[in-house]
C-alpha positions in Angstrom: 20.6 -6.8 -4.4 21.1 -8.4 -7.4 20.3 -9.0 -11.3 16.4 -10.6 -10.6 16.1 -7.7 -7.4 17.3 -4.7 -9.4 16.5 -5.2 -13.5 13.2 -8.7 -12.8 11.7 -8.7 -10.1 10.5 -4.5 -10.6 9.1 -5.1 -14.1 7.0 -8.7 -12.3 5.8 -6.5 -9.2 4.7 -3.7 -11.5 2.8 -5.9 -14.2 1.3 -7.8 -11.2 -0.1 -4.8 -9.2 -1.1 -3.8 -12.5 -3.6 -5.9 -13.7 -7.8 -5.2 -14.1 -8.9 -6.6 -11.1 -6.4 -4.9 -8.7 -6.9 -1.6 -11.1 -10.7 -1.3 -9.8 -9.3 -1.4 -6.4 -7.5 1.3 -6.5 -10.1 3.2 -8.7 -12.6 2.9 -5.3 -9.6 3.5 -3.0 -7.8 6.4 -4.3 -10.1 9.1 -5.0 -10.8 9.1 -1.9 -7.6 11.2 -0.9 -7.5 14.5 0.4 -5.2 17.7 1.0 -1.6 16.6 1.9 -1.1 13.1 1.0 1.4 10.1 1.5 1.3 7.1 -0.4 3.4 4.6 1.2 4.9 2.0 -1.0 3.9 4.0 -4.5 6.4 1.7 -6.2 5.9 2.6 -10.2 2.9 4.8 -9.7 -0.1 3.2 -10.5 -2.2 4.8 -8.3 -1.1 8.7 -9.8 -3.4 8.4 -12.5 -6.7 8.3 -9.8 -5.8 11.0 -7.6 -8.6 14.1 -7.8 -6.9 16.5 -8.5 -9.6 19.0 -7.3 -9.5 17.4 -3.7 -5.5 16.8 -3.2 -2.7 19.4 -2.9 0.1 17.0 -2.5 1.4 13.8 -2.5 4.7 12.4 -1.2 5.5 9.1 -2.5 7.3 7.0 0.2 9.4 4.3 -1.9 13.2 2.6 -1.2 13.2 0.8 -5.0 15.3 3.1 -7.2 14.0 1.3 -9.9 10.9 1.4 -8.8 10.9 5.3 -8.4 12.2 5.7 -11.4 8.9 3.7 -13.1 7.3 6.4 -11.4 8.6 9.2 -12.0 7.6 8.9 -15.7 3.4 9.4 -14.1 4.8 11.4 -11.6 5.8 13.9 -14.5 2.1 13.2 -16.1 0.3 13.4 -13.2 -2.9 16.1 -12.2 -0.8 16.4 -8.9 2.6 17.5 -7.6 4.5 14.7 -6.9 8.1 14.6 -4.6 9.8 11.0 -3.6 11.8 10.3 0.0 13.7 7.2 -0.2 13.2 5.2 2.3 11.5 2.5 3.9 7.8 2.5 5.7 9.4 2.0 9.1 11.2 5.0 8.3 8.8 8.0 8.0 11.0 11.4 7.3 7.7 14.1 7.8 6.6 15.8 10.9 4.1 14.7 13.4 0.7 15.6 12.2 1.4 16.6 9.1 -1.0 14.7 6.4 -4.4 14.6 5.8 -4.5 11.6 3.8 -2.0 8.2 4.3 -2.5 5.7 1.3 -1.4 2.0 1.5 -2.2 0.1 -1.4 -0.9 -3.3 -1.6 2.4 -2.5 0.2 1.1 -3.6 4.0 1.9 -7.3 2.7 5.5 -6.7 2.2 7.5 -4.1 4.8 9.4 -6.7 7.4 8.1 -4.7 10.7 4.7 -3.7 9.4 3.8 -3.0 12.9 6.3 -0.1 13.1 5.0 1.4 9.9 1.9 1.4 10.6 2.9 3.3 13.9 4.5 5.8 12.1 1.8 6.3 9.5 -0.9 7.2 12.8 2.1 9.4 14.1 2.8 11.4 10.8 -1.4 11.7 10.7 -3.1 15.2 11.7 -6.1 13.6 14.0 -9.1 14.2 12.0 -6.9 12.8 9.0 -7.2 9.5 6.7 -5.7 5.9 5.8 -6.9 4.3 3.6 -5.9 1.1 2.2 -6.5 -1.4 -0.3 -4.2 -4.4 0.6 -4.2 -8.6 0.2 -4.3 -10.6 3.2 -5.7 -13.3 5.4 -8.7 -15.7 3.9 -11.2 -16.2 6.0 -11.7 -19.9 4.5 -9.6 -22.5 6.3 -8.3 -24.4 3.3 -7.2 -21.0 1.9 -5.4 -20.0 4.8 -3.8 -23.6 4.8 -2.3 -22.8 1.7 -1.4 -19.3 2.5 0.3 -20.3 5.0 2.1 -23.1 2.9 3.5 -20.8 0.7 4.3 -18.0 2.7 8.0 -18.8 3.1 8.1 -20.0 -0.7 6.2 -17.0 -2.1 8.3 -14.0 -0.4 11.7 -15.2 -1.7 10.3 -14.7 -5.3 7.7 -11.3 -4.5 9.8 -9.0 -3.0 8.9 -10.0 0.3 4.9 -10.1 0.1 3.3 -12.1 2.5 0.0 -13.5 1.2 -1.6 -14.1 5.1 -1.4 -11.1 6.8 -3.9 -10.5 8.9 -5.2 -6.8 7.5 -7.8 -5.3 9.5 -5.8 -7.0 12.9 -2.6 -5.2 12.2 -4.1 -1.8 11.3 -6.4 -1.3 14.7 -2.7 -3.1 16.9 -1.5 -0.2 14.9 -3.5 2.9 16.7 -5.9 3.3 14.3 -9.6 2.3 14.4 -11.4 1.6 11.3 -14.2 3.8 9.9 -14.9 1.3 7.3 -14.4 -2.1 5.8 -14.8 -4.2 2.5 -13.4 -7.4 1.7 -13.7 -10.1 -0.6 -12.3 -12.0 -2.8 -10.9 -10.5 -6.3 -10.4 -12.5 -9.4 -6.8 -14.1 -9.4 -5.7 -16.9 -7.1 -7.9 -17.6 -3.8 -4.2 -18.0 -2.4 -3.3 -14.5 -3.0 -6.7 -12.7 -4.1 -8.6 -12.0 -0.4 -8.8 -8.2 -0.4 -9.3 -5.4 2.7 -10.3 -2.2 1.6 -11.6 0.8 3.8 -10.6 3.9 5.4 -9.7 4.4 9.5 -8.1 7.3 11.6 -6.4 7.6 14.4 -7.2 5.8 17.5 -7.7 8.0 20.9 
């Protein structure tokens, strides 16, 4: 891992994922978390201020980047819920089957290399009555925007930690073995090629 990935990229991701419109999305979804929570790609801990301590018993923060975990640890020290970090990627969740009540994933499905395996792992660790809560950017419905997403995606990923612009988030969640219960989508205030968001909840499918 080079200097850019260790020093510059974590700073850029923290800034980009902390802008006002994305903070507003976090405020919509994070307070829905309940019980034992697994946050996939906790990053620099930008979701931590929005957990409801009356509803959440513990947060497991999965994050493979040591630099991002170091940033998150500073916010975890001030968080209203206990936080433990897991140093593994989304494809390798080191928790038992049916051991958490909530899986939270925000602006992370775009970067996981094997997103199908990661979603199956999320389903594995969720209790039967648990919920997946998500807020992600992805494939836009407008053909003109999708064309730009497809053109820019190979270049975008090189400088953004492997982020993909054009993943069909709702379809991927269903293919991962989930049944979507609630789904909203739309453009948020950002460049349209990176601004189409999906957010909602899903439960483990039969």
